[in-house]
C-alpha positions as CSV (number, residue, x, y, z in Angstrom):
1,X,-0.1,0.0,0.0
2,X,1.2,3.4,-1.0
3,X,-0.1,6.4,1.3
4,X,-0.4,9.5,-0.6
5,X,-0.7,12.7,1.9
6,X,-2.3,16.2,0.8
7,X,-0.3,18.6,2.8
8,X,-2.7,21.4,2.3
9,X,-1.6,25.2,2.6
10,X,0.7,24.7,5.4
11,X,4.3,23.3,4.9
12,X,3.7,20.1,6.6
13,X,1.6,17.3,6.2
14,X,-2.2,16.8,6.8
15,X,-3.1,16.4,10.3
16,X,-2.9,12.3,10.0
17,X,0.6,12.7,9.5
18,X,2.9,10.4,8.0
19,X,2.4,6.5,8.9
20,X,4.7,5.3,11.8
21,X,5.1,2.0,9.8
22,X,6.7,3.9,6.8
23,X,9.9,3.1,5.6
24,X,10.1,5.4,2.7
25,X,8.7,8.7,2.5
26,X,9.0,10.5,-1.0
27,X,8.0,14.4,-1.5
28,X,9.5,17.8,-2.3
29,X,12.2,19.0,-0.3
30,X,10.3,21.6,1.7
31,X,7.9,18.8,2.6
32,X,10.5,16.3,4.1
33,X,11.7,18.7,6.1
34,X,8.8,20.2,7.7
35,X,7.4,16.8,8.3
36,X,7.6,14.6,11.6
37,X,9.1,11.3,10.2
38,X,9.7,7.8,12.0
39,X,12.8,7.5,12.9
40,X,15.2,5.8,10.5
41,X,12.7,6.0,7.6
42,X,14.1,6.7,3.8
43,X,13.7,9.9,1.9
44,X,13.7,10.7,-1.2
45,X,13.6,13.6,-2.6
46,X,11.3,14.5,-5.8
47,X,12.8,15.8,-8.9
48,X,11.8,13.4,-11.9
49,X,9.2,11.5,-11.7
50,X,10.2,8.0,-13.3
51,X,13.4,7.5,-10.9
52,X,11.2,8.0,-7.8
53,X,8.5,5.5,-8.8
54,X,11.4,3.3,-9.9
55,X,12.2,3.8,-6.5
56,X,9.1,2.9,-4.5
57,X,8.2,0.0,-6.8
58,X,11.2,-1.5,-5.7
59,X,10.9,-0.5,-2.2
60,X,7.6,-2.1,-2.2
61,X,9.3,-5.6,-3.8
62,X,11.4,-5.7,-1.0
63,X,8.1,-5.6,1.7
64,X,8.7,-1.8,2.4
65,X,5.9,0.2,2.6
66,X,5.9,3.9,1.1
67,X,4.1,7.5,1.6
68,X,3.9,10.1,-0.7
69,X,3.8,13.7,0.1
70,X,2.2,15.7,-2.2
71,X,0.7,19.3,-2.6
72,X,-2.9,20.1,-1.7
73,X,-5.3,17.6,-2.9
74,X,-2.7,14.9,-4.6
75,X,-5.8,14.2,-7.1
76,X,-6.6,17.4,-8.6
77,X,-3.4,17.8,-11.2
78,X,-1.3,15.7,-8.7
79,X,0.7,12.8,-8.5
80,X,-2.4,10.4,-7.9
81,X,-2.6,9.8,-11.5
82,X,1.0,8.7,-12.2
83,X,0.7,6.6,-9.4
84,X,-2.5,4.9,-10.2
85,X,-1.2,4.4,-13.5
86,X,2.0,2.6,-12.2
87,X,0.5,0.6,-9.1
88,X,-3.2,0.7,-10.0
89,X,-5.7,2.5,-7.9
90,X,-6.0,-0.5,-5.1
91,X,-2.5,0.0,-4.0
92,X,-3.4,3.7,-3.2
93,X,-4.5,5.3,0.2
94,X,-4.9,9.1,-0.6
95,X,-5.6,11.8,2.1
96,X,-6.3,14.8,0.3
97,X,-6.0,18.1,1.9
98,X,-7.5,21.3,0.7
99,X,-6.0,22.7,-2.3
100,X,-4.7,25.9,-3.1
101,X,-7.3,27.2,-5.4
102,X,-9.5,26.7,-3.2
103,X,-7.8,28.3,-0.4
104,X,-7.3,31.2,-2.9
105,X,-10.6,31.7,-3.8
106,X,-11.6,31.4,0.2
107,X,-9.0,34.4,1.2
108,X,-11.3,36.3,-1.8
109,X,-14.9,35.0,-0.5
110,X,-15.7,33.9,-3.9
111,X,-17.0,30.4,-5.0
112,X,-15.0,28.6,-7.6
113,X,-17.4,26.3,-9.0
114,X,-17.7,28.2,-12.2
115,X,-13.8,28.7,-12.3
116,X,-11.5,27.6,-15.3
117,X,-8.8,25.5,-13.4
118,X,-5.5,25.1,-15.5
119,X,-2.4,24.1,-14.9
120,X,1.3,25.4,-16.3
121,X,3.4,23.4,-14.3
122,X,5.7,21.5,-16.9
123,X,3.6,22.6,-19.4
124,X,3.3,25.1,-22.4
125,X,1.9,28.4,-21.1
126,X,0.2,29.6,-23.9
127,X,-2.8,27.4,-23.2
128,X,-3.2,28.8,-19.7
129,X,-2.9,32.6,-21.2
130,X,-5.7,31.4,-23.4
131,X,-7.9,30.7,-21.1
132,X,-7.3,33.6,-19.2
133,X,-8.1,35.9,-22.2
134,X,-11.4,34.1,-22.8
135,X,-13.0,33.0,-19.4
136,X,-13.4,35.9,-16.7
137,X,-12.6,33.5,-13.7
138,X,-9.2,31.4,-14.2
139,X,-6.9,29.8,-11.3
140,X,-3.8,29.1,-12.9
141,X,-1.2,26.5,-11.1
142,X,2.3,28.2,-11.8
143,X,5.6,26.7,-12.6
144,X,8.8,27.6,-14.1
145,X,8.3,29.9,-17.1
146,X,4.9,30.3,-16.3
147,X,4.5,32.2,-13.4
148,X,2.6,35.6,-12.6
149,X,5.2,37.6,-14.4
150,X,4.8,35.7,-17.8
151,X,1.4,35.5,-17.6
152,X,1.2,39.6,-17.0
153,X,2.8,39.8,-19.8
154,X,1.0,38.2,-21.9
155,X,-2.1,39.6,-21.1
156,X,-1.0,43.3,-20.4
157,X,-1.6,44.7,-24.1
158,X,-4.8,42.4,-25.1
159,X,-7.3,45.6,-24.1
160,X,-8.9,42.9,-22.2
161,X,-9.7,44.1,-18.7
162,X,-7.9,41.3,-16.3
163,X,-7.2,41.4,-12.6
164,X,-4.2,38.9,-11.3
165,X,-4.6,37.8,-7.8
166,X,-1.0,36.1,-6.8
167,X,-1.5,34.1,-3.8
168,X,2.0,32.6,-2.2
169,X,3.2,30.6,0.6
170,X,-0.9,29.8,1.5
171,X,-1.3,28.5,5.2
172,X,2.0,29.7,6.4
173,X,3.4,33.1,8.4
174,X,4.9,34.3,5.0
175,X,1.5,34.2,2.8
176,X,0.3,37.1,1.1
177,X,-2.8,37.5,-1.3
178,X,-1.9,40.6,-4.1
179,X,-4.5,41.9,-6.7
180,X,-1.9,43.7,-9.5
181,X,-2.6,44.6,-13.1
182,X,-1.3,42.3,-15.7
183,X,1.1,44.8,-16.4
184,X,2.7,45.5,-12.7
185,X,2.8,41.7,-12.7
186,X,4.8,41.6,-15.6
187,X,7.3,44.5,-14.0
188,X,7.8,42.5,-10.8
189,X,10.5,39.8,-10.2
190,X,8.9,36.7,-8.4
191,X,11.7,34.8,-8.9
192,X,11.8,34.5,-4.7
193,X,8.6,34.0,-4.0
194,X,6.8,30.9,-3.5
195,X,3.5,31.6,-5.6
196,X,1.1,29.2,-5.2
197,X,-1.5,30.0,-7.4
198,X,-2.4,32.8,-9.6
199,X,-6.2,34.0,-10.1
200,X,-7.1,35.8,-13.0
201,X,-10.1,37.6,-13.0
202,X,-12.6,40.0,-14.8
203,X,-13.7,41.9,-11.5
204,X,-17.2,42.7,-12.9
205,X,-17.8,39.5,-13.7
206,X,-16.8,37.3,-10.9
207,X,-20.1,36.4,-9.1
208,X,-21.7,33.9,-11.1
209,X,-25.9,35.2,-12.1
210,X,-27.4,31.6,-11.5
211,X,-26.1,29.0,-8.9
212,X,-24.3,26.2,-10.7
213,X,-25.2,22.6,-11.5
214,X,-21.8,21.5,-13.5
215,X,-18.8,23.1,-12.4
216,X,-15.9,24.5,-14.5
217,X,-16.2,26.8,-17.9
218,X,-19.9,28.1,-18.8
219,X,-21.7,25.6,-21.0
220,X,-21.3,25.3,-24.8
221,X,-23.9,27.5,-26.4
222,X,-27.0,25.6,-27.2
223,X,-26.9,26.6,-30.6
224,X,-24.5,28.6,-33.3
225,X,-24.4,30.2,-36.3
226,X,-26.7,32.8,-34.8
227,X,-29.0,34.7,-37.6
228,X,-27.0,37.7,-39.2
229,X,-29.5,40.4,-37.0
230,X,-27.9,39.0,-33.8
231,X,-25.0,41.3,-35.1
232,X,-24.5,45.0,-35.5
233,X,-23.3,45.6,-39.1
234,X,-22.8,47.8,-41.9
235,X,-23.4,47.1,-46.0
236,X,-23.6,43.3,-45.8
237,X,-20.7,43.4,-44.2
238,X,-21.5,40.0,-42.1
239,X,-20.8,36.2,-42.6
240,X,-24.0,34.5,-43.4
241,X,-25.1,31.8,-41.1
242,X,-25.0,29.1,-43.6
243,X,-21.1,29.8,-44.1
244,X,-20.3,30.5,-40.3
245,X,-21.9,27.4,-39.4
246,X,-19.2,25.5,-41.8
247,X,-16.3,27.9,-40.8
248,X,-16.9,26.9,-37.1
249,X,-17.1,23.2,-38.0
250,X,-13.6,23.3,-39.6
251,X,-12.1,25.9,-36.9
252,X,-13.1,23.7,-33.7
253,X,-12.5,26.4,-31.3
254,X,-12.4,25.3,-27.7
255,X,-11.4,26.3,-24.5
256,X,-7.3,26.9,-24.7
257,X,-7.3,27.7,-28.1
258,X,-6.7,30.9,-29.7
259,X,-8.4,31.8,-33.0
260,X,-7.0,35.0,-35.3
261,X,-10.3,36.6,-37.1
262,X,-9.0,38.1,-40.2
263,X,-11.1,41.0,-41.9
264,X,-13.3,40.6,-38.7
265,X,-16.0,43.3,-40.1
266,X,-19.1,42.8,-37.6
267,X,-16.6,39.9,-35.8
268,X,-19.7,37.3,-36.0
269,X,-16.8,34.3,-36.2
270,X,-14.9,36.0,-33.8
271,X,-17.5,36.5,-31.3
272,X,-19.1,32.8,-31.9
273,X,-15.2,31.5,-31.5
274,X,-15.2,33.0,-28.2
275,X,-18.6,31.4,-27.2
276,X,-17.1,27.9,-27.3
277,X,-14.3,29.1,-25.0
278,X,-11.3,29.7,-27.2
279,X,-9.5,33.2,-26.8
280,X,-9.8,35.0,-30.0
281,X,-8.2,38.1,-31.8
282,X,-10.2,40.2,-34.5
283,X,-8.0,42.1,-36.8
284,X,-9.9,44.9,-38.8
285,X,-8.4,47.7,-40.8
286,X,-11.8,50.3,-40.4
287,X,-11.3,52.2,-37.3
288,X,-15.6,52.1,-36.7
289,X,-15.3,48.2,-37.4
290,X,-13.1,47.6,-34.5
291,X,-15.8,49.8,-32.3
292,X,-18.6,46.9,-34.0
293,X,-16.4,43.7,-32.9
294,X,-16.0,44.9,-29.6
295,X,-19.6,46.0,-29.1
296,X,-20.9,42.6,-30.7
297,X,-18.8,40.7,-28.2
298,X,-20.3,42.8,-25.3
299,X,-23.6,42.3,-26.2
300,X,-23.0,38.6,-26.4
301,X,-20.9,38.9,-23.3
302,X,-17.6,37.2,-24.3
303,X,-14.1,39.1,-24.4
304,X,-12.3,39.5,-27.9
305,X,-9.3,41.5,-28.2
306,X,-9.6,43.4,-31.4
307,X,-6.6,44.8,-33.0
308,X,-7.1,47.9,-35.6
309,X,-4.6,47.3,-38.8
310,X,-4.1,45.3,-42.1
311,X,-3.3,41.9,-42.5
312,X,-0.2,40.8,-43.2
313,X,1.5,44.0,-41.7
314,X,0.2,43.6,-37.7
315,X,0.0,40.0,-37.6
316,X,3.9,40.2,-36.4
317,X,2.8,41.4,-33.2
318,X,0.4,38.3,-32.5
319,X,0.8,35.0,-30.7
320,X,0.6,32.1,-32.7
321,X,-2.7,30.9,-33.5
322,X,-4.7,27.5,-33.1
323,X,-6.8,28.4,-35.9
324,X,-7.3,31.0,-38.2
325,X,-10.4,32.3,-40.5
326,X,-10.2,34.8,-43.1
327,X,-13.2,36.4,-44.5
328,X,-12.5,37.7,-48.3
329,X,-9.9,40.0,-49.4
330,X,-8.3,41.8,-51.9
331,X,-5.2,41.4,-54.0
332,X,-3.0,40.8,-51.1
333,X,-5.5,38.0,-50.0
334,X,-3.3,35.2,-51.0
335,X,0.0,36.8,-48.8
336,X,-2.4,37.3,-45.7
337,X,-3.4,33.4,-46.5
338,X,0.4,32.5,-46.6
339,X,1.4,34.4,-43.6
340,X,-1.5,33.0,-41.4
341,X,-0.8,29.4,-42.6
342,X,3.1,29.6,-42.0
343,X,2.0,30.4,-38.2
344,X,-0.9,28.2,-37.5
345,X,-1.1,25.3,-35.2
346,X,-3.9,23.4,-36.8
347,X,-6.4,24.9,-39.3
348,X,-7.0,27.9,-41.4
349,X,-10.3,28.6,-43.1
350,X,-11.0,30.9,-45.9
351,X,-13.9,32.3,-47.0
352,X,-14.4,34.6,-50.3
353,X,-16.8,35.0,-53.5
354,X,-14.1,35.5,-56.3
355,X,-13.3,32.5,-58.4
356,X,-9.9,33.8,-59.6
357,X,-8.8,34.3,-56.4
358,X,-9.5,30.5,-55.5
359,X,-6.3,29.0,-57.1
360,X,-3.9,31.5,-55.4
361,X,-5.7,30.7,-52.2
362,X,-5.5,27.0,-52.6
363,X,-1.4,27.4,-53.4
364,X,-1.0,29.8,-50.8
365,X,-2.2,27.0,-48.1
366,X,-0.6,23.8,-49.8
367,X,2.6,26.0,-50.3
368,X,2.7,26.5,-46.3
369,X,2.1,22.5,-45.8
370,X,-1.5,22.4,-45.4
371,X,-3.9,19.5,-46.4
372,X,-6.5,21.7,-48.7
373,X,-10.0,21.1,-49.1
374,X,-13.0,22.9,-49.6
375,X,-16.6,23.4,-51.1
376,X,-18.4,26.1,-53.0
377,X,-21.8,26.7,-50.5
378,X,-24.9,27.5,-52.2
379,X,-28.1,28.0,-50.4
380,X,-31.6,29.1,-50.8
381,X,-33.4,30.3,-47.7
382,X,-37.0,30.1,-47.5
383,X,-39.0,33.8,-47.8
384,X,-42.5,34.7,-47.9
385,X,-44.8,35.4,-51.0
386,X,-48.4,36.7,-51.3
387,X,-51.0,34.5,-50.5
388,X,-49.4,33.0,-46.9
389,X,-46.8,30.8,-49.2
390,X,-43.2,30.9,-49.6
391,X,-40.6,30.7,-52.4
392,X,-36.9,30.1,-52.2
393,X,-34.4,32.8,-52.4
394,X,-30.8,32.4,-53.7
395,X,-27.7,33.4,-51.4
396,X,-25.0,34.6,-53.2
397,X,-22.4,31.3,-53.6
398,X,-19.6,31.1,-51.5
399,X,-16.1,29.2,-51.3
400,X,-15.0,28.0,-48.5
401,X,-11.5,26.7,-48.7
402,X,-9.7,25.2,-45.6
403,X,-6.1,24.2,-44.9
404,X,-5.1,21.8,-41.9
405,X,-1.5,20.5,-40.5
406,X,-0.9,16.9,-40.4
407,X,-3.8,15.9,-42.6
408,X,-6.6,16.0,-39.8
409,X,-9.0,18.3,-41.7
410,X,-10.8,15.3,-43.7
411,X,-10.6,12.8,-40.5
412,X,-9.4,9.8,-42.9
413,X,-6.0,10.1,-41.9
414,X,-4.1,8.0,-39.2
415,X,-2.1,10.4,-36.3
416,X,1.3,8.9,-37.5
417,X,3.7,10.9,-40.2
418,X,3.7,8.5,-43.1
419,X,-0.6,8.0,-43.2
420,X,-2.1,10.8,-44.6
421,X,0.6,10.7,-47.3
422,X,-1.0,7.5,-49.5
423,X,0.2,5.2,-47.2
424,X,-2.8,4.9,-44.9
425,X,-6.4,3.5,-45.2
426,X,-8.1,4.4,-49.1
427,X,-11.3,5.5,-49.6
428,X,-13.9,2.2,-51.0
429,X,-11.2,0.9,-53.7
430,X,-14.3,0.2,-55.7
431,X,-14.7,3.7,-56.1
432,X,-11.1,4.7,-56.8
433,X,-11.0,5.6,-60.1
434,X,-14.6,6.4,-61.2
435,X,-16.7,9.7,-61.3
436,X,-15.5,13.2,-59.8
437,X,-15.1,14.9,-56.8
438,X,-16.7,18.2,-56.1
439,X,-14.3,18.7,-53.1
440,X,-11.5,21.0,-53.9
441,X,-8.9,18.2,-52.3
442,X,-5.5,17.4,-52.9
443,X,-3.8,19.3,-55.6
444,X,-3.2,19.9,-59.2
445,X,-6.5,19.6,-60.1
446,X,-7.1,16.0,-58.9
447,X,-9.7,15.1,-56.3
448,X,-8.4,12.8,-53.2
449,X,-10.6,9.6,-54.3
450,X,-8.7,9.6,-57.6
451,X,-5.4,10.5,-55.8
452,X,-5.8,7.6,-53.9
453,X,-6.3,5.6,-56.7
454,X,-3.3,6.2,-57.7
455,X,-1.7,5.4,-54.2
456,X,-1.3,1.3,-53.8
457,X,-2.2,0.7,-50.2
458,X,-0.9,-2.2,-47.7
459,X,-2.9,-5.3,-47.5
460,X,-4.1,-4.8,-44.0
461,X,-4.4,-2.4,-41.1
462,X,-1.5,-4.5,-39.1
463,X,1.1,-4.1,-42.0
464,X,0.5,-0.6,-42.7
465,X,1.1,0.2,-38.9
466,X,4.2,-2.0,-39.0
467,X,5.6,-0.2,-42.4
468,X,4.8,3.1,-41.6
469,X,6.0,4.1,-38.1
470,X,8.1,7.0,-37.4
471,X,10.4,7.4,-34.4
472,X,9.4,10.9,-33.7
473,X,7.1,13.8,-35.5
474,X,9.1,16.9,-34.0
475,X,10.8,17.9,-31.2
476,X,11.4,15.4,-28.5
477,X,8.9,16.2,-25.6
478,X,7.6,19.1,-27.8
479,X,3.8,19.3,-29.1
480,X,4.5,16.6,-31.8
481,X,5.4,14.3,-29.3
482,X,3.8,10.8,-29.4
483,X,3.4,8.9,-26.3
484,X,4.8,5.4,-26.4
485,X,6.4,5.7,-29.8
486,X,8.7,8.6,-29.3
487,X,12.1,8.4,-27.1
488,X,14.4,10.9,-26.3
489,X,17.6,10.5,-28.3
490,X,21.0,12.0,-27.3
491,X,23.2,14.3,-29.2
492,X,24.1,12.5,-32.0
493,X,22.8,9.1,-30.8
494,X,20.2,7.0,-32.8
495,X,17.1,4.7,-32.0
496,X,15.2,1.9,-33.9
497,X,11.7,1.8,-33.5
498,X,11.3,-1.6,-35.5
499,X,13.5,-3.0,-38.3
500,X,12.0,-0.4,-40.7
501,X,12.1,2.9,-38.7
502,X,15.2,4.7,-37.2
503,X,15.5,8.1,-36.1
504,X,18.5,9.9,-35.2
505,X,19.1,13.4,-33.2
506,X,20.4,16.1,-35.1
507,X,21.1,19.7,-34.1
508,X,19.7,21.6,-30.6
509,X,16.5,21.2,-29.2
510,X,15.9,17.7,-29.4
511,X,15.2,17.7,-33.0
512,X,15.0,14.6,-35.2
513,X,16.0,13.5,-38.6
514,X,13.6,10.4,-39.3
515,X,14.6,7.9,-41.7
516,X,11.8,5.1,-42.6
517,X,11.1,2.3,-45.2
518,X,7.6,2.5,-46.6
519,X,7.7,-0.8,-49.0
520,X,4.8,0.5,-51.2
521,X,4.0,3.3,-53.4
522,X,1.8,4.2,-56.3
523,X,1.7,2.9,-59.9
524,X,0.5,3.9,-63.1
525,X,-3.5,3.3,-63.1
526,X,-3.7,-0.4,-63.1
527,X,-0.7,-1.5,-62.5
528,X,0.4,-3.4,-59.4
529,X,2.2,-0.9,-56.3
530,X,6.0,-0.9,-56.3
531,X,8.4,-1.2,-53.7
532,X,9.9,1.8,-52.6
533,X,12.5,3.5,-49.9
534,X,11.2,7.0,-48.6
535,X,13.5,9.1,-46.6
536,X,12.7,12.2,-44.6
537,X,14.1,14.6,-42.4
538,X,12.8,16.8,-39.8
539,X,13.8,20.8,-40.5
540,X,12.8,24.0,-38.9
541,X,10.4,26.3,-40.3
542,X,8.8,27.5,-41.7
543,X,5.6,25.1,-42.0
544,X,5.1,21.2,-42.1
545,X,4.9,20.1,-45.5
546,X,5.3,16.7,-47.4
547,X,5.6,16.3,-51.0
548,X,6.8,13.3,-52.6
549,X,9.5,13.0,-55.7
550,X,10.0,11.0,-58.2
551,X,8.5,9.0,-60.6
552,X,6.3,5.7,-60.5
553,X,8.6,2.5,-59.7
554,X,11.7,4.7,-58.6
555,X,13.2,6.0,-55.6
556,X,11.2,8.9,-54.3
557,X,11.8,11.1,-51.3
558,X,9.9,12.4,-48.5
559,X,10.3,15.8,-47.2
560,X,8.8,16.4,-44.1
561,X,9.1,20.3,-42.6
562,X,7.9,20.6,-39.3
563,X,7.7,24.3,-37.9
564,X,9.3,24.4,-34.6
565,X,10.1,28.0,-33.8
566,X,13.2,29.7,-35.9
567,X,16.6,28.7,-36.6
568,X,18.0,27.5,-39.6
569,X,17.3,24.7,-41.5
570,X,19.0,21.3,-40.0
571,X,18.4,19.1,-43.3
572,X,18.4,19.9,-47.1
573,X,15.8,19.3,-49.2
574,X,16.4,16.1,-51.8
575,X,17.3,17.1,-55.2
576,X,14.7,17.9,-57.6
577,X,13.5,15.1,-60.1
578,X,10.7,14.0,-62.0
579,X,7.3,14.4,-60.4
580,X,4.5,11.7,-61.0
581,X,2.0,13.8,-62.5
582,X,-0.9,12.9,-59.9
583,X,1.4,13.5,-56.8
584,X,3.2,16.5,-57.8
585,X,1.2,19.1,-55.7
586,X,0.1,17.0,-52.9
587,X,0.9,18.2,-49.6
């Protein structure tokens, strides 16, 4: 049995104390120093978690008993998860204490069942920042590089009203609870302060208007794609609700995301994304348009940062987005799309009416390594006629194009790097070469279904998984890290994930160069698949792109570009060569 004790908001353990029969106690040094430990007990200070878990397992195997000291409620963003995964829930005796979040809100006399709690400890702080932007009542569990200074710096110039409440050393003689503006928090040095939690509040909205049934962020909206008259707009400068419905389905806004709305107009898309809990930046070049965006956001009870200026010039001052919506545009539309696509993490959605600009927009998306799809959306609405009858009134046709990173837009690609490149699951083989597709998919004027018809597939899912496994899709431990698949690689070292897959570490920052063997590739229509070696390298900016090079039946090369954040290219592109006519533009 492993006893897990929450130390609450004081330095020492909970009232139950460390069991007298404990022979091993594991915890942070401050907890170990403050606890009354049985004589002769073995102590292990927590650093990296894996060695501590190994030590606990070894100790238990010898017949000893273990106690783990943790802060607050160890089951709330705490060590219980790792212990339960390693030893099983039945092996744990968890004795929680008051978590710092609860105590911090108690010090302010506020409830916290309507607060969004986000951990930035050992995680990318951008999620915590985005939650603070979007939600009026947020608690952030801090960590190195994600404390009140970093949060304040990220929130200071957004124009969104927020107050930071920094709670430090809760339950001790040094306890402090301090209110600051984001700018003041950014200007302070917090290195010597034992910050427990940071509350980020819109103090005008900290009281929930109605009693809550479900804890956490506000519920998702019961409906979306609101009618145009739900927004203030001028001269028909509002995205029609049919178009907005499709755009929202592709953007997928959610809590923790950051969405850009470029050419916001009325801000209808920005507001709808914010209603789903995403942080939103609306870029609008007309001054009265900025005011209109803010007024619409206020009318719907959401927070939107409005930036006055023209894209792409103003985009450099904004943090990287998860999703981008671009509503129409003039001659500079391809440049705007390219600038957004180079920085987006997940998807870019573009709506436009001009047929002449479709090819340029598709090229800009594909050039940034995104998988491009789209539709021409035409709808007719019921309109009244005299005599209490109705007619269909057609709306203007609108192209909706979207580009997704890593093939995530169509939903039919495996998450591993190689799949989605022609070695994963195809559409129904019986339909490979027949008919036409109304989707603007793939590239070079070839539909996705026809492209799949020219890509030979492995004979089974098991074979596919065996032959397309990749060691690492990005920086080790980064956002592209695949748990259970990626392995840390020492500089200059190599590892083998399977007999057909090898990765070697190259350069700083935990980057990998990946080499894999995919045994099958396309043949000419009606011909059997060809065996082929595919090599690739993970390189630095600007984007994540994929393209095949070569010719049917001859060695080809795959270049995977992963935007990892600045620096020189670490692996050169392979030499140019003849390209198969059906795959030359496939991203």
